[in-house]
N, C-alpha and C positions, 0 to 999 in steps of 0.2 A: 944629565939628560937636557935636551933642547928645553928651554922655557922652565926650567927648575934652576936657578941661578943662586948666587950667594945669599941674596936677601930673602928668596921664597924658601930658600934650601936652611936657612937659620931659624925662619918661622916655623917650618915642619919640624925641625928637631925641638924648638920650645914649645910647641904644641902638644907633642907627643912625650915629651919629658926627657928626650934622647935615648928613651929604652923602649925598643919595639917589642921586645919579650912579653910586655904584658896583654900586648894583641896576640891570640891564639894563631891568627892567619890574616889574610888580605881582605878577606869579608869581613872580619869583625873591626879591622880599621876601618874600611869601606862604611859600616854602620854609623862606628863613632863620627867619623866625617860626614853622614847624610848621603851619601853616593850611594847607599845601598837601599831598595824599596822594603817596607816593613808590609805585613800583612794586614787587610783590612777586611776578615774575615766575620762572619757572624752566621749562626746556627750551621746550617747544612750546606751554606755556600762556602765554597774554599777557592783559594785561588787570585781573589782580588788583592793588588797591590797598590800602595800609595807613598808619597815622599813622608819620611818621617816628621815628627814635629819636634823632639828633642835630638839634638846631634850639635857638634862643635861649630859654629857659624865661621870660628877662625880658620878651622881646620880645612873647611869646605871651601874658603877663600883662597888659601893655598893653590889647592888642586884646582880650582874654576881659572884663577890667573894663570898657573903654569899651563892650564889646556888652551886658554885663548892664545897666548903666545906662542905656542907649539904650533897652535893652528895656522900661524901665520907665517912661522921660520922653518919649521920642520914637514920637508915633503911627506914621509909617512903620517904624520898626524894629520896632514891636510889631506891627504887622502883619505882616510877615516873620517874626518870631519864631513867632507863633500859627498862620502857614500852616505851617511846619514841624514844630511840634508836631502839627498836625492831619494831615500826612502820616505821621505815627507816628514821629517822629524822639524820640528823648530830650531832655530839657533842656539836657546837655551837648552833643550833636551838633547841636542847635539855636542854643546858643549860638556853636559854633563856626563853624557856616554863617553867621549874622549877623557875627561878627569878620571872616570873608574878605570877606564883601560891604562892610563898612566900611573894610578895608583897600584894596579897589578904588578906593571914592571917595575917599579920603584922598590914593591914589597920584593920582588922575584931578586932583584940586583941586591938588595941589602942582604937579603937572606942568602946568596950565594958568595957574597964579598966581592961581586964584579962591578967593573967600570961599565958604562954605558957605552955600546958601539951601534953605528946607524944600521951597520949590515948584521945577519942574523950570525950568532955562533956556530962554527963549526962542529958538527959531530963526529966523533971518531967511528969510521965504517969497520964493521968487523969483517 
């Protein structure tokens, strides 16, 4: 994946223990990495979300560094980053959104046992 080279890849493996089976889904991994919002509800109020207080800061660093590099070097990631900035999000919010998107892509690649391709994979037509 663009932005996730040998150093960040090794850090990702080190901080996840090399075994992604302990995480049920990409959402669970995002929660551990601090990229998923947690509820801040009280009483009858629901739907309030905030950044988590407890998360693996090293894992968050891996995905944020990867997102920053990809925002500069990968045209697809750059387009996503610029779209988030155009929506009114700040730099940090846009990078976190890109990091979460990259986490989902990485999860799917590992789950399917595929390598990253810049173009979308071809689906067989019936």
